[in-house]
Residue, then its C-alpha position, 0 to 999 in steps of 0.5 A: m479446506r479453505a478456497r483460494p482465488l487464483s494466486y499470482p504466478r511465482a514467475s521470474a522477472t523474465a516471464g514479464a510483468q504482463a502475466l503478473a498484471a493480468a493476475v492482479v485483475v483476476t485476483l481483484a475480480v474474485l475477491i472484491p465482489r465479496a466486499a459488499r458483504a464484508d463485515a467491518a465489525a468482524g474486521a475490528l476483532k480480527a484487527q487486534v493482531c495488527v495493533t502492535c505494529h499499525g497502531a489502534e485503528g491502523k493509525s500508526t505512530n511508528p515511522v517504520y510501519p505504514v498508516i493503513a487507516g482510511q486506505p482504499r479498500q481494494f488496495l488493502v485487499s490486494t496487499l493482504f493477498q500478496f502477502r498471503e500468497g508470498n508474492r510480497k514478503n515481510e518478516q512481520m506481515s507474511p506470517v500474519a497474512a499466511n492463514l487469512s481467508n478471503a473473508d478475513l481479507n475483505d473484513l479487515a479491509a472494510y474495517f481499516n478503510g472505514q477508519s478516519v485518516p489521522p493528520p500527518l505527524r509532521k510538516a514538510d520542509p517548506d524548501k522542499i514543497a515545490a520540488g516535491r510537487a514537481l517530482t510527483e508530476k514529472n514522474n506521474c505519481v499524480a496520474c495513478h495516486g490521484a491529483t491530491l495523492l489520496g489513492q484510489q481503488h487498488i492504489p494507496r494513499l501517499a499523502g500523510q504517510h510516514m516519511d521513513y516508510l515512504r523513503a524505504q518503499l521507494t528505495a525498495f522499488k528502485s532496487s527491485k527488492r519490493a514486489d511490483p505486479d505490473g512493474t509500474m512502481t519499479s519503472a517509476a522509481q528507476a528515474l529517482s535519485a537518492q535526493d529525489i527520494d528524500i524530497l518525495g518522502d518529505y513532501l508526501s509525508g507532510l501533505g494534509a498537515p494542519 
């Protein structure tokens, strides 16, 4: 029988974000230590099933699916774990992640983390760049995702991500349709208007464009 780490509590919102946040810490403490022994070559073989949506090496060209090449390893492990445990749901990802072992999570994360980040597929609208940067500072995006929005540890890279995907996820956080273990993104998204989300998607997706 495959051993699993402590799963996130399947609690209602009234149970509070603190319990979920604590579970995230426990989960990463269990999973991440094995990352040093993760096998990126094995991850490359296991990643073949991911190509259909995320593209070769995780470099998605379909705006619906995120670019996962070069994302922080902890973020990749944590995200796969959330899908596996059913705390985050998606028609494509949930079935794929359901049978992944802890070793699979770490191997896949090691592989995708080791891939080069592709250049953005588009440039931001020049008229929205200043407003986009201001929104990332006003809403503390840079505090968690880094000054250049490249992500860190369990927090994803936003720079150069697909515009449609970014807008969809921000909208999902705002409406609480996307799981948010510690409530940080849900809280941040509440203050965003539809126009703000449009500007952020445009700005972030163009970061790093030549």
